[in-house]
C-alpha positions as CSV (number, residue, x, y, z in Angstrom):
1,K,-26.5,-11.9,93.1
2,Y,-23.3,-12.3,95.1
3,L,-22.4,-15.6,93.4
4,A,-23.3,-14.3,90.0
5,E,-21.0,-11.3,90.4
6,K,-18.2,-13.6,91.8
7,Y,-18.4,-15.9,88.7
8,H,-19.2,-13.1,86.2
9,I,-22.7,-14.4,85.4
10,A,-25.2,-11.9,84.1
11,L,-28.5,-12.0,85.9
12,E,-31.7,-10.7,84.5
13,L,-33.6,-9.5,87.5
14,E,-36.8,-7.6,87.6
15,E,-35.9,-4.8,90.0
16,T,-38.2,-1.9,90.8
17,P,-36.7,1.6,90.7
18,E,-37.0,1.6,94.6
19,D,-34.9,-1.6,94.7
20,I,-32.2,0.0,92.6
21,V,-32.2,3.1,94.7
22,R,-32.0,1.0,97.9
23,E,-29.1,-1.1,96.5
24,D,-27.2,2.0,95.3
25,H,-27.6,3.5,98.8
26,K,-26.3,0.4,100.5
27,E,-23.4,0.2,98.0
28,S,-22.5,3.8,98.8
29,L,-22.3,3.0,102.5
30,Y,-19.9,0.1,101.8
31,V,-17.8,2.5,99.7
32,V,-17.6,5.1,102.5
33,N,-16.6,2.4,105.0
34,E,-13.8,1.2,102.7
35,F,-12.5,4.7,102.4
36,A,-12.6,5.1,106.2
37,T,-10.8,1.8,106.6
38,R,-8.0,3.0,104.3
39,Y,-7.9,6.4,106.0
40,F,-7.6,5.0,109.5
41,H,-5.0,2.5,108.5
42,K,-2.9,5.2,106.8
43,T,-3.4,7.6,109.7
44,M,-1.9,4.9,112.0
45,L,1.1,4.2,109.8
46,E,1.9,7.7,108.5
47,T,1.3,10.1,111.3
48,P,3.5,10.6,114.4
49,R,0.5,10.3,116.8
50,G,-0.8,7.2,114.9
51,R,2.6,5.5,115.2
52,D,3.1,6.5,118.8
53,I,-0.3,5.7,120.1
54,A,-2.0,3.0,117.9
55,L,0.9,1.2,116.2
56,S,2.9,1.0,119.4
57,Y,-0.2,-0.3,121.3
58,F,-0.6,-3.1,118.7
59,K,3.1,-3.9,118.8
60,E,3.1,-4.0,122.6
61,R,0.2,-6.5,122.3
62,G,2.5,-8.7,120.2
63,L,0.8,-8.1,116.8
64,L,2.9,-8.6,113.7
65,D,2.8,-6.2,110.8
66,S,1.2,-8.9,108.6
67,T,-1.6,-9.3,111.2
68,I,-2.2,-5.6,111.5
69,A,-2.5,-5.4,107.7
70,A,-4.7,-8.5,107.5
71,F,-7.2,-7.1,110.0
72,Q,-6.9,-3.5,108.5
73,L,-6.3,-2.0,112.0
74,G,-6.1,1.8,112.2
75,Y,-6.3,5.0,114.2
76,C,-8.7,8.0,114.2
77,G,-6.7,11.1,115.3
78,D,-7.3,13.5,118.1
79,E,-8.8,16.3,116.0
80,W,-12.6,16.6,116.2
81,D,-13.1,16.6,112.5
82,A,-10.0,15.4,110.6
83,F,-11.7,12.4,109.1
84,S,-14.9,14.3,108.3
85,K,-13.0,17.0,106.5
86,E,-10.9,14.6,104.5
87,A,-14.0,12.5,103.5
88,I,-15.8,15.7,102.3
89,K,-12.7,16.8,100.5
90,Q,-12.6,13.5,98.7
91,Q,-16.2,14.1,97.7
92,Y,-18.0,11.5,99.9
93,K,-21.5,12.7,100.6
94,E,-22.5,13.9,104.0
95,E,-25.6,11.8,103.8
96,Y,-23.6,8.6,103.6
97,L,-21.1,9.6,106.2
98,L,-23.9,10.2,108.6
99,A,-25.7,7.0,107.6
100,T,-22.7,4.9,108.4
101,G,-22.3,6.5,111.8
102,L,-18.7,7.5,111.2
103,V,-19.7,11.1,111.8
104,F,-22.4,13.0,113.6
105,K,-23.6,16.6,113.6
106,S,-22.7,18.9,116.4
107,D,-25.8,20.1,118.3
108,K,-24.0,23.4,118.9
109,D,-23.1,24.5,115.3
110,G,-24.2,21.7,113.0
111,R,-20.7,20.8,111.8
112,L,-19.6,17.3,111.2
113,L,-17.6,15.6,114.0
114,D,-15.8,12.3,114.0
115,R,-17.5,9.7,116.2
116,F,-14.2,7.7,116.7
117,R,-11.9,10.6,117.7
118,S,-8.7,9.4,119.6
119,R,-9.5,5.7,119.1
120,I,-7.7,2.7,117.6
121,M,-9.9,1.3,114.9
122,F,-11.1,-2.3,114.3
123,P,-13.0,-2.6,111.0
124,I,-16.0,-5.0,111.3
125,H,-16.6,-7.1,108.2
126,N,-19.6,-9.1,107.2
127,H,-19.3,-12.7,106.1
128,L,-18.5,-11.6,102.6
129,G,-15.6,-9.4,103.7
130,K,-17.3,-6.0,103.2
131,V,-16.7,-3.4,106.0
132,V,-20.1,-2.8,107.6
133,G,-19.0,-0.9,110.8
134,F,-16.2,-0.2,113.2
135,G,-15.2,-0.7,116.8
136,G,-13.0,1.9,118.4
137,R,-11.0,1.7,121.6
138,I,-10.2,5.0,123.4
139,M,-6.5,5.8,123.8
140,T,-6.7,8.9,125.9
141,Q,-7.5,9.4,129.6
142,E,-10.8,11.2,128.8
143,K,-13.8,9.8,130.7
144,M,-15.5,8.1,127.8
145,A,-16.6,4.6,127.0
146,K,-13.6,2.4,126.5
147,Y,-15.1,0.8,123.4
148,I,-17.7,2.2,121.0
149,N,-19.2,0.6,117.9
150,S,-20.8,2.0,114.9
151,P,-24.5,2.5,115.4
152,E,-26.9,0.2,113.6
153,S,-27.3,1.1,110.0
154,E,-28.8,-0.2,106.8
155,I,-25.7,-2.4,106.4
156,Y,-24.7,-3.0,110.1
157,H,-26.8,-5.0,112.5
158,K,-24.7,-5.8,115.5
159,S,-26.7,-8.9,116.4
160,S,-26.1,-10.5,113.0
161,V,-22.3,-9.9,112.6
162,L,-19.6,-12.0,114.1
163,Y,-16.2,-10.2,114.2
164,G,-13.6,-12.1,112.2
165,L,-16.0,-14.6,110.6
166,H,-15.0,-13.6,107.0
167,Q,-11.4,-14.5,107.8
168,A,-12.3,-17.7,109.8
169,K,-15.1,-19.2,107.7
170,K,-12.8,-21.4,105.5
171,A,-10.9,-22.8,108.6
172,I,-14.3,-23.3,110.4
173,R,-15.5,-25.4,107.4
174,D,-12.2,-27.3,107.1
175,E,-12.0,-28.1,110.8
176,D,-15.8,-28.4,111.4
177,R,-15.3,-26.4,114.6
178,C,-15.6,-22.7,115.6
179,L,-13.9,-21.1,118.6
180,L,-15.7,-18.1,120.0
181,V,-13.7,-15.6,122.0
182,E,-14.7,-12.3,123.6
183,G,-13.0,-9.3,122.1
184,Y,-11.4,-8.0,119.0
185,M,-7.8,-8.5,120.3
186,D,-8.7,-12.1,121.3
187,V,-9.9,-12.9,117.7
188,I,-6.8,-11.2,116.2
189,T,-4.3,-12.8,118.5
190,C,-5.8,-16.3,118.1
191,H,-5.7,-15.9,114.3
192,Q,-2.1,-14.8,114.4
193,Y,-1.0,-17.9,116.4
194,G,-2.7,-20.3,114.1
195,F,-6.2,-20.6,115.6
196,T,-7.8,-19.3,112.4
197,N,-11.1,-21.0,113.1
C-alpha cells in the first residue's frame, strides 16, 4: 500500500469495514502527531519561554538551525493544558489525543492535561518518516523523570522503532554500515557532523 501510494498506483483491495475503520483510526493518530510536532516546534521558536529554555539548550549543545529543523525539535510549555486546549480548539478529537498519549485525563476533575509539560520535544518517526511518538526531556528542577516517552499505542511500539532510522536509512544502505548510539542528542549530533548512518 505504501509503495502504491508513493508511485500513484491504484490498488483494488478487498477490505472489510473493520479494516477501513482501523486504518482511519491509525491515520487520525498520525495526523494528531503531525499537528503536535508543528505545535511544539512553533512553541519553541515563537514564545519567549520556548526560545529561552529549549532553543537556547539546543544552541548550547551546538545544534545548527538546519539540524533543529531537520529533526523537528520543539518545546511543550509550562502550562498544564496549553497543548490540549489548542488541539481541541483546532478540532482534534479528544479520543485521538488520548490514544496518542500526548494528553491524559486528570483524576481530580477529568480535564485534559499535557503529558509533556515543561519538556523539550523529540519527535520519534517510524522508518517511513511518520511521527509515531515523542520523547520529552524535563527542563525544570521539578522532581520528575528526566526523560519520558509516549506510551505504547496503535502506531507506537517502542521496541520496534529506532530513533533517527528514517533519516539514516539511505546512508546505511549506501555505506552498508549502521552506527548505533545511545540517546536522541547523540543521534542528532552525529547526523549534524556527517555521520548520517
